[in-house]
N, C-alpha and C positions, 0 to 999 in steps of 0.2 A: 309064306303068310305068316302075320303075327298071332302070337298064342291068342287064346281069347279074352283071358284076363287083363292082356296090355289093350287090343281093342278097344275093349271095354271101356277102360279106365281113358283113354282118349276120346271115346265118344262123348263122356261124360264132363271131362275136364275142357275138353275142346270150346264151347260156348263162353265157358266163364274167362277162359283166356283171350279172346278175342276183344272186349272192352278193357282190358289192361295195356300200359304202356309201360314197358320194364325198360329200366336205365335211363331214365328221363324225367321231369319233372313235369309242372303245369307253365302253359305258356308264359312269357311275362306280361305282365301286368303292364297296360298302356296308359300312360297320363296325357291326357287330353291336352294339347298347346293351349296356354294360358295368355302369352302374350307377356309376361312379364320374366325378368332375368332369374334363372333357376327355379322357376315357377314359385318365386315369393314376392308379395304383394307389398310395393312399399308403404313405409309408414305414414298415418295422416300428419300434416302439416304442424310442425312444433314438436313433433316428438321423434326420438332417435332412435335407429333399430338397435334393437338390444342381439347382442353377440351370443353366439354359441360357447359352451365351455371348452371346446376343441380349439376353436379359432384363433387363440391366442398363443396355445402352443405350438400349432400349425405355422404362425408366422414367426416366433423367434426359431423354431427347428430349421424352416426353408432358408428365411434370410440369413440365420445364423451360419448355416454350413455354407452357403454361398460366398459370404464375406471370408470364412474358415480358408474355403477352398481358393479364392482371388489372393488371399494373402500367401499360401502355400504356395501357389501356383508365381509370384511375383518374385520369392526368396529362395525358389528352387534352386539347386546347384546345378552348373553347366554339364550337361551329359552330350554336348555335340562332339562329332571327331575336330572339329576346328578347336574348339574348347583345350581339348587335350594335346592336339598337337601343339598348340601355344606354351602350353607349359611345356610338353617336352621340350621343345625348341628352347626355351627359357633355362631348363635347368642343364640342357648340353652346353647353350654357351657360356653360363657361369661356370661351368666345370673346366672349359676350355680357358676360360680367362678373358672372354670378350664380354663388352658391354651390350646389353640386351637392347637398350635405346640408342637411337642413332643422335649422335650429337656432334654437329659441325666444326670443324677446327675454325678457330679463326684465325685468321694470317697478318 
């Protein structure tokens, strides 16, 4: 059996705990679909859409990093086994005094 003090404490706090939700938050807010892209109404005719402050930074960062990545990929050093074997073969042939390129002898 539980001591009387503990049982009394559980009886008084149990109804309070039923209504509480621990380690959770309110349910997510539901936005009713409006039919507009991203829920943003188009501007009236003759007016331009006003950009938010973060949009230009996002465009520059996103497309700038994609361009940087493409340039780095284009100029990356060859790291395949074929590239290494070709360089090794060139060095060994030059050390033996052989020509790397095939040049047919004219007769």
